[in-house]
C-alpha positions in Angstrom: -3.8 19.6 -8.9 -1.6 22.0 -10.9 1.6 19.6 -11.3 2.3 15.6 -11.1 6.1 14.3 -11.3 7.0 10.5 -12.5 9.1 9.3 -10.0 11.9 6.5 -9.9 12.3 5.1 -6.5 14.9 2.6 -6.5 15.9 0.5 -3.4 16.9 1.7 -0.5 20.5 2.5 0.2 22.5 1.3 3.1 22.6 5.1 4.2 18.5 4.8 4.8 16.8 4.7 8.0 15.6 1.0 7.2 13.4 1.2 10.9 11.6 4.4 9.1 8.2 4.3 8.3 9.3 5.6 5.3 11.4 2.7 4.6 7.8 0.4 5.5 8.8 -0.5 9.1 5.7 -0.4 11.7 5.5 -1.1 15.4 4.4 -4.2 16.1 4.5 -4.4 20.2 5.1 -1.4 22.8 4.7 -0.4 26.1 1.9 2.3 27.5 1.8 6.0 26.1 1.6 9.5 27.9 -2.2 10.5 26.7 -2.2 7.7 24.1 -1.0 10.1 21.7 3.3 10.0 22.1 3.1 6.4 21.2 6.2 4.4 19.8 4.6 4.8 15.9 6.4 8.5 16.6 9.7 6.6 17.0 9.4 5.8 13.4 8.3 9.3 11.7 12.3 10.7 11.1 11.4 13.4 12.6 13.3 14.2 16.0 10.7 16.3 17.8 8.1 13.9 18.1 8.2 10.5 19.9 7.3 8.1 22.8 6.8 9.2 26.5 6.0 6.5 29.0 2.9 7.7 31.2 4.0 9.9 34.3 5.3 8.2 37.4 5.9 5.1 34.5 9.9 5.0 34.4 10.8 1.3 34.3 11.9 -0.5 31.3 9.7 0.1 27.9 10.1 -2.7 24.8 9.2 -1.9 21.3 9.0 -4.3 18.5 9.9 -3.0 15.2 8.8 -5.1 12.2 11.2 -4.1 9.3 9.6 -4.4 6.0 12.2 -6.7 4.7 14.7 -9.2 6.1 18.0 -7.0 7.0 21.2 -6.5 8.0 22.1 -4.2 10.3 25.2 -2.8 11.6 24.8 0.6 13.2 21.7 2.2 15.9 20.8 5.4 16.2 18.8 7.7 18.4 17.4 10.8 19.5 16.7 12.3 22.7 17.6 16.5 22.0 13.9 17.5 22.1 12.5 15.7 25.2 10.1 17.6 27.0 11.9 17.8 30.5 15.3 17.5 32.2 16.0 13.4 33.3 13.6 12.1 31.3 15.7 10.9 27.9 16.3 7.3 27.5 19.9 6.8 29.0 20.7 3.1 28.9 19.0 1.2 25.5 19.4 -2.0 24.1 19.0 -3.3 20.7 18.6 -7.0 19.5 17.8 -8.8 15.7 15.0 -11.6 15.9 13.4 -13.8 13.0 10.3 -13.7 14.5 8.3 -11.0 16.8 8.8 -13.0 19.5 12.7 -13.8 18.9 14.8 -15.3 20.1 17.0 -12.1 20.2 20.6 -11.9 18.5 22.3 -9.2 20.4 23.2 -5.5 18.2 24.1 -2.9 20.7 24.0 -1.9 24.5 24.2 1.8 24.2 24.7 4.6 26.9 22.8 7.7 25.6 24.0 11.5 26.4 21.5 13.7 27.5 20.2 16.1 25.2 22.1 15.1 22.1 20.3 14.0 18.6 21.7 11.3 15.8 23.7 9.2 18.6 25.1 6.5 16.5 26.9 2.9 18.0 28.4 0.7 15.9 26.6 -2.6 16.3 27.4 -6.7 16.1 26.0 -7.2 12.5 23.0 -9.8 12.8 20.4 -10.2 10.0 16.9 -10.7 10.8 13.1 -9.0 10.5 12.3 -7.6 13.9 14.1 -5.3 15.5 14.0 -4.9 19.6 14.5 -1.8 21.2 14.5 -1.6 25.1 14.7 1.5 27.4 16.6 0.0 30.5 16.5 3.4 32.4 16.4 7.2 31.7 18.7 10.2 32.7 17.0 10.3 36.0 13.7 11.8 35.9 11.2 10.0 38.5 8.0 11.3 36.0 8.7 10.4 32.5 11.2 8.1 29.9 10.9 9.7 26.6 12.8 8.6 23.4 12.2 10.7 19.7 13.5 8.5 17.6 15.2 5.2 16.7 17.1 4.4 13.4 18.8 1.0 12.2 21.4 1.2 9.5 22.3 -1.7 7.2 21.4 -3.4 4.0 18.5 -5.8 2.5 19.1 -9.1 2.7 15.8 -10.6 1.2 12.9 -8.3 -0.2 9.7 -9.8 1.0 6.8 -10.1 -1.7 3.1 -8.3 -0.2 -0.4 -9.8 -1.1 -2.6 -7.2 -3.4 -3.7 -4.3 -1.0 -6.8 -3.7 -2.8 -9.8 -3.3 -1.0 -11.8 -1.0 0.9 -10.6 0.4 4.4 -12.3 2.0 7.0 -10.9 5.3 8.6 -11.9 8.4 10.6 -11.6 10.2 6.9 -14.1 8.1 5.6 -13.7 5.1 3.6 -10.4 4.8 1.3 -10.5 3.1 -1.6 -7.4 1.1 -2.7 -6.8 -0.1 -6.5 -3.4 -1.9 -6.4 -2.6 -3.1 -10.5 1.3 -4.1 -10.3 3.3 -2.2 -8.5 0.2 1.0 -9.4 -1.7 2.4 -7.0 -4.8 5.0 -6.8 -8.1 5.3 -5.7 -9.8 7.8 -3.2 -11.2 8.4 0.1 -14.5 9.9 1.6 -13.3 12.9 2.9 -12.9 16.3 1.2 -13.4 14.8 -2.0 -10.0 12.5 -1.5 -8.0 11.5 -4.3 -4.9 8.8 -4.3 -3.1 9.8 -7.6 -0.3 8.7 -9.3 0.5 6.1 -6.9 3.3 3.6 -6.7 4.1 0.5 -4.5 7.6 -0.4 -3.8 7.1 -3.5 -1.0 4.5 -2.3 1.4 5.1 0.8 1.0 2.6 2.9 -1.3 3.9 6.6 -2.1 1.0 8.7 -3.8 -0.1 12.5 -3.9 -2.8 13.1 -1.6 -5.6 15.6 -3.2 -8.9 17.1 -1.7 -10.9 20.0 -2.2 -10.7 22.7 0.6 -12.7 26.1 0.2 -13.5 25.1 -3.2 -10.0 24.7 -4.5 -8.0 21.9 -4.9 -5.1 21.3 -2.4 -2.4 18.5 -2.5 0.7 16.8 -1.4 3.3 13.7 -0.6 1.6 10.9 1.3 2.5 7.2 2.3 0.5 4.2 3.3 2.2 1.1 5.1 0.4 -2.1 4.9 1.6 -5.1 7.3 1.9 -8.2 6.0 -1.1 -9.8 6.4 -2.8 -6.6 4.3 -6.0 -5.9 6.8 -4.8 -2.9 7.9 -3.0 0.2 7.0 -0.9 3.6 8.5 -0.1 6.5 6.9 1.2 9.8 7.0 0.6 13.0 4.7 2.3 16.4 4.6 2.0 19.9 3.0 4.0 20.4 0.1 7.5 20.1 1.1 7.3 20.2 5.0 9.2 17.9 7.2 6.6 17.7 9.5 3.7 15.2 9.0 0.3 17.4 8.5 -1.5 14.2 10.0 -2.0 10.3 10.6 -4.4 8.3 8.7 -5.4 4.7 10.2 -7.2 2.5 8.2 -9.2 -1.1 8.7 -9.9 -3.6 5.9 -13.7 -3.7 5.8 -13.9 -5.3 2.0 -11.5 -7.0 -1.2 -13.8 -5.3 -3.1 -12.9 -2.2 -4.0 -16.1 -0.5 -4.4 -16.9 3.2 -5.2 -16.2 6.8 -3.9 -19.3 9.4 -5.1 -16.7 11.5 -6.5 -14.4 9.3 -8.0 -14.4 6.6 -11.2 -11.6 4.7 -11.3 -9.9 5.0 -14.6 -5.9 4.6 -13.9 -5.3 4.1 -17.4 -5.7 8.2 -17.9 -4.0 9.3 -15.2 -1.0 10.5 -16.8 -3.1 11.3 -19.9 -4.8 13.4 -17.6 -2.1 15.2 -15.7 -0.5 16.3 -19.3 -3.8 17.6 -20.5 -4.0 19.4 -17.6 -1.1 21.2 -16.9 1.5 19.7 -19.2 3.6 17.7 -16.3 3.0 14.2 -14.7 3.9 12.6 -11.9 3.7 8.5 -11.6 5.1 6.6 -9.0 6.2 3.1 -9.4 8.7 2.9 -11.8 11.4 1.2 -10.2 15.5 1.3 -10.5 18.0 -1.1 -8.8 20.3 0.6 -6.1 22.7 3.5 -7.7 21.9 2.3 -10.9 19.9 2.9 -14.2 18.6 -0.8 -14.4 14.6 -0.9 -14.6 13.0 -3.3 -12.0 10.7 -5.8 -13.9 7.8 -4.8 -11.4 7.8 -1.7 -13.3 6.5 -3.0 -16.6 3.1 -1.6 -16.4 4.0 1.7 -15.7 6.1 2.0 -18.2 3.4 0.3 -20.6 1.4 3.2 -19.8 3.7 5.6 -20.6 4.1 3.9 -24.1 0.7 4.2 -24.9 0.2 8.2 -23.9 3.8 8.6 -25.6 2.3 7.5 -28.5 -0.6 9.7 -28.3 1.7 12.7 -27.8 3.4 15.3 -30.5 6.6 15.3 -28.0 7.4 15.0 -24.8 10.8 15.9 -22.6 11.7 13.3 -19.8 13.3 15.1 -17.0 15.9 13.3 -14.4 16.0 13.8 -11.1 17.8 12.0 -7.8 18.0 12.6 -4.0 21.2 14.2 -2.6 23.0 11.1 -1.6 26.4 11.2 -4.1 28.5 14.0 -5.4 27.0 16.7 -7.8 28.5 15.2 -10.5 27.2 12.0 -9.7 24.0 12.5 -9.3 23.4 14.6 -12.4 25.1 11.6 -14.4 22.6 9.3 -12.7 19.5 11.3 -13.3 20.8 11.8 -17.1 21.2 7.8 -17.2 17.9 7.2 -15.6 16.2 9.3 -18.1 18.0 7.8 -20.9 16.7 4.4 -19.5 13.0 5.3 -19.4 13.4 6.6 -23.2 15.0 3.6 -24.4 12.4 1.4 -23.0 9.6 3.9 -24.7 11.6 4.0 -28.1 12.1 -0.3 -27.8 8.1 -0.8 -27.2 7.6 1.5 -30.4 7.7 5.1 -29.7 9.5 7.5 -32.1 13.2 8.5 -30.7 12.3 11.7 -32.4 9.4 12.8 -30.3 11.7 12.1 -27.2 14.2 14.4 -25.6 15.5 14.4 -21.7 17.1 16.4 -19.3 19.2 15.4 -16.0 19.2 17.5 -13.0 20.6 15.4 -10.3 19.9 16.8 -6.9 19.1 20.3 -7.8 15.5 20.2 -7.9 14.3 18.7 -4.8 10.3 18.2 -4.1 11.0 17.1 -0.5 13.5 16.8 2.1 16.6 15.2 1.8 17.0 14.4 5.9 14.5 11.5 5.7 14.3 8.1 3.8 10.9 9.2 2.8 12.1 12.1 1.5 14.9 11.1 -0.5 12.6 8.4 -2.2 10.5 11.4 -3.4 12.9 13.1 -4.5 14.6 10.1 -7.1 12.2 10.7 -9.8 11.5 11.5 -13.3 9.1 14.1 -14.5 7.6 14.0 -18.3 6.4 17.1 -19.6 4.8 18.3 -23.1 
């Protein structure tokens, strides 16, 4: 792996899609899908080219229930139908409601009429607070063959963050066993496919963001990835990307086998050495799991474990530069200042815990050096980061 980055992931901003997979949303109820592949899951990936399609001839009402990661106040809905596979297939009449349980009762948000062939159709909602979003397609644009919807978005604010149980364990998947170790907000592990590694991971609620790494043709390849764990922690859903591609390269589905993590033949768990090893290999390191308040340089308490690891690393280094990066939300001037302030906040913590200030410098880059798309909540979360370099 050539390089790693230290990512600082604040709470989701109001502009983010709270019904996206990257925000931790999951489909918990959905209708039958075409060929079993155009499932409701793809409504949440923020890619308007993928989505839901019904079995042929099944054009009746379609109900989806989306479990949001937290209790949210929703005030706007969005829908994508530009990239449906045929004329008349896109959803036309759609309702959205919010509830506190998977079975309701439901509070109305919006009753929308969609225009054919258009993405990002936004509708102001009657503001409601809840955890479960129910979307019902009442009718399509006239096709007698299929009902299709390519994306759902819900905008608003997080009202109450939900706590999640420890996700550590061994999970069965078609890519071999995933072995995940959660320590505070840190997440590391391995999976038994092409010597797969879960590197430099960090939890934000039930979302684990990390760098995947595999051996392909004798060389290591890597890219960003995310796993989302439901409230019971007994399964996960995951997506992985090649580099900074917008479209996911694949999907992972895992089922818990044991809370005993176990070992992979190609990997020995040593999470405390991950940053040190990355610096030794490439002079640069990425570690997810340092969290900030939204649009702020104030460190969240759950970041302590990761920061303390950096303290140990910094004490062993002659010098380090802390580089701040943001997503493109906000003006360039604001992003530049925020990136500088967040890098400085990390340095302040390190100095307060015994690292010599003379060995640390900071740089801010704002949104000028993205490592992922800024068009999705997940991409923006990957771009909000700090890189540490020797």
